C-alpha positions as CSV (number, residue, x, y, z in Angstrom):
1,X,0.0,0.0,0.0
2,X,1.1,3.5,-0.7
3,X,2.6,5.8,2.1
4,X,0.0,8.5,3.0
5,X,1.0,12.3,2.2
6,X,1.6,14.3,5.5
7,X,-0.1,17.2,3.9
8,X,-2.9,15.1,2.8
9,X,-3.3,13.6,6.4
10,X,-3.1,17.2,7.9
11,X,-5.8,18.6,5.5
12,X,-7.9,15.6,6.7
13,X,-7.2,16.1,10.4
14,X,-8.1,19.8,10.3
15,X,-11.4,18.9,8.8
16,X,-12.5,15.7,10.7
17,X,-11.8,17.1,14.0
18,X,-14.0,20.0,13.4
19,X,-16.8,18.0,12.2
20,X,-16.1,15.5,14.8
21,X,-16.0,18.2,17.4
22,X,-13.0,17.3,18.8
23,X,-11.0,20.7,18.5
24,X,-12.9,22.5,21.4
25,X,-13.1,26.0,21.9
26,X,-9.6,27.2,23.5
27,X,-11.1,30.5,25.0
28,X,-13.5,28.4,27.2
29,X,-11.3,25.2,27.7
30,X,-7.7,26.2,27.1
31,X,-5.3,24.6,25.1
32,X,-6.4,21.4,23.4
33,X,-4.0,18.9,22.2
34,X,-6.7,17.9,19.7
35,X,-5.6,20.8,17.8
36,X,-2.1,19.8,17.2
37,X,-1.7,16.0,17.8
38,X,-2.7,14.0,14.5
39,X,-3.7,10.5,15.2
40,X,-1.8,7.6,13.9
41,X,-3.0,6.6,10.2
42,X,-3.4,3.0,9.1
43,X,-5.5,0.9,6.6
44,X,-7.4,-2.2,7.5
45,X,-5.8,-5.6,5.8
46,X,-2.6,-6.4,4.1
47,X,-3.5,-5.4,0.4
48,X,-4.8,-2.4,-1.3
49,X,-7.9,-4.4,-2.1
50,X,-8.5,-5.7,1.4
51,X,-8.2,-1.8,2.7
52,X,-10.5,-0.8,0.2
53,X,-13.1,-3.7,0.9
54,X,-13.0,-3.2,4.6
55,X,-13.2,0.7,4.3
56,X,-16.2,0.2,2.3
57,X,-17.8,-1.7,5.3
58,X,-16.6,0.8,8.0
59,X,-18.0,3.7,5.8
60,X,-21.3,1.8,5.1
61,X,-21.8,1.2,9.0
62,X,-21.4,-2.6,8.7
63,X,-17.9,-2.9,10.1
64,X,-17.9,-1.7,13.8
65,X,-14.9,-4.0,14.9
66,X,-11.7,-5.6,13.9
67,X,-9.1,-8.1,15.1
68,X,-5.5,-8.2,15.1
69,X,-2.7,-10.5,16.1
70,X,-1.5,-9.8,19.5
71,X,2.0,-10.8,18.4
72,X,2.2,-8.0,15.6
73,X,2.0,-5.4,18.3
74,X,4.9,-7.4,20.4
75,X,7.0,-7.7,17.3
76,X,6.6,-4.1,16.3
77,X,7.0,-2.9,19.8
78,X,3.7,-1.1,19.8
79,X,1.1,-0.5,22.6
80,X,-2.2,-2.0,22.3
81,X,-5.0,0.3,21.3
82,X,-6.9,1.5,24.1
83,X,-10.5,2.9,24.6
84,X,-10.7,6.6,23.5
85,X,-7.8,6.5,20.9
86,X,-8.4,7.9,17.5
87,X,-7.2,6.7,14.1
88,X,-7.4,8.0,11.0
89,X,-8.3,4.9,8.4
90,X,-6.7,5.0,4.8
91,X,-7.9,3.3,1.6
92,X,-5.7,1.0,-0.6
93,X,-4.1,4.0,-2.1
94,X,-3.0,5.6,1.1
95,X,-5.7,8.5,1.1
96,X,-7.2,9.4,4.4
97,X,-10.9,8.2,4.4
98,X,-12.4,7.9,7.8
99,X,-11.6,9.0,11.8
100,X,-12.5,6.2,14.1
101,X,-12.4,6.2,17.9
102,X,-11.7,2.9,20.0
103,X,-14.4,2.0,22.2
104,X,-13.4,-1.4,23.6
105,X,-10.4,-3.6,23.6
106,X,-10.1,-7.2,24.6
107,X,-7.5,-9.9,24.1
108,X,-8.8,-13.4,24.0
109,X,-7.5,-16.5,22.3
110,X,-8.5,-17.0,18.5
111,X,-10.6,-20.0,19.7
112,X,-12.6,-18.0,22.2
113,X,-13.7,-14.9,19.8
114,X,-17.6,-14.9,20.0
115,X,-20.2,-14.8,17.2
116,X,-21.0,-11.3,18.4
117,X,-17.6,-9.8,17.4
118,X,-17.3,-11.9,14.4
119,X,-20.7,-10.3,13.2
120,X,-19.4,-6.8,14.3
121,X,-16.6,-7.3,12.0
122,X,-19.0,-7.2,9.1
123,X,-17.5,-9.3,6.6
124,X,-18.9,-12.2,4.4
125,X,-22.0,-13.7,5.9
126,X,-20.8,-12.1,9.3
127,X,-21.0,-15.7,10.9
128,X,-18.3,-16.9,13.4
129,X,-17.3,-19.7,11.2
130,X,-16.8,-17.4,8.3
131,X,-14.8,-15.1,10.7
132,X,-12.6,-18.1,11.7
133,X,-12.0,-19.2,8.3
134,X,-10.8,-16.1,6.9
135,X,-8.8,-15.1,10.2
136,X,-6.9,-18.2,10.1
137,X,-5.9,-17.8,6.7
138,X,-5.1,-14.0,7.2
139,X,-3.1,-14.8,10.2
140,X,-1.3,-17.8,8.8
141,X,-0.1,-15.6,5.9
142,X,0.4,-12.3,7.6
143,X,0.7,-12.2,11.6
144,X,4.0,-12.5,13.4
145,X,4.4,-16.0,14.4
146,X,1.9,-17.4,12.0
147,X,-1.4,-18.9,13.1
148,X,-2.1,-20.9,16.2
149,X,-5.9,-22.0,17.4
150,X,-4.9,-20.5,20.8
151,X,-3.1,-17.5,19.8
152,X,-3.7,-14.2,21.7
153,X,-6.0,-11.9,19.3
154,X,-6.7,-8.0,20.0
155,X,-10.3,-7.4,19.5
156,X,-11.1,-3.8,19.0
157,X,-14.6,-2.2,18.9
158,X,-14.7,1.5,17.3
159,X,-17.0,4.2,16.1
160,X,-17.0,6.0,12.8
161,X,-16.6,9.8,13.8
162,X,-16.1,11.1,10.6
163,X,-16.1,9.9,6.9
164,X,-14.6,11.3,3.9
165,X,-15.9,11.4,0.4
């Protein structure tokens, strides 16, 4: 996937934070870090096609959750997402398209992911069976350390704050 352009990200962030009501009014609230700190930008999936397909589900309101291999965070030295964290979601070409906020994070074994989470990921027929088949294949191909049925998976719920045309 293409790297996002900083000026395009800054322009998106300027609009998104205003539309989402995150900028505040400095006269009344004092300095607000939301005015200067741009959230991280990332794309769903591992290919431009996956990024576009999954983004379409977010923009359509079907996808309100995602999952990732815990090992990926460990190998990259990254913190796990936490409720309240903002993210700019990119399309497959690296353009910012949505602002989301994390609302819930759980870490569970792959084989303990529940049907409700699978449904909220919004993919395929939205069943747990579909989720398991697709994610086993994805983690086998892309997760640090590959796939194991008891591997820790980070389950994240989010809310769309601002879509972009």
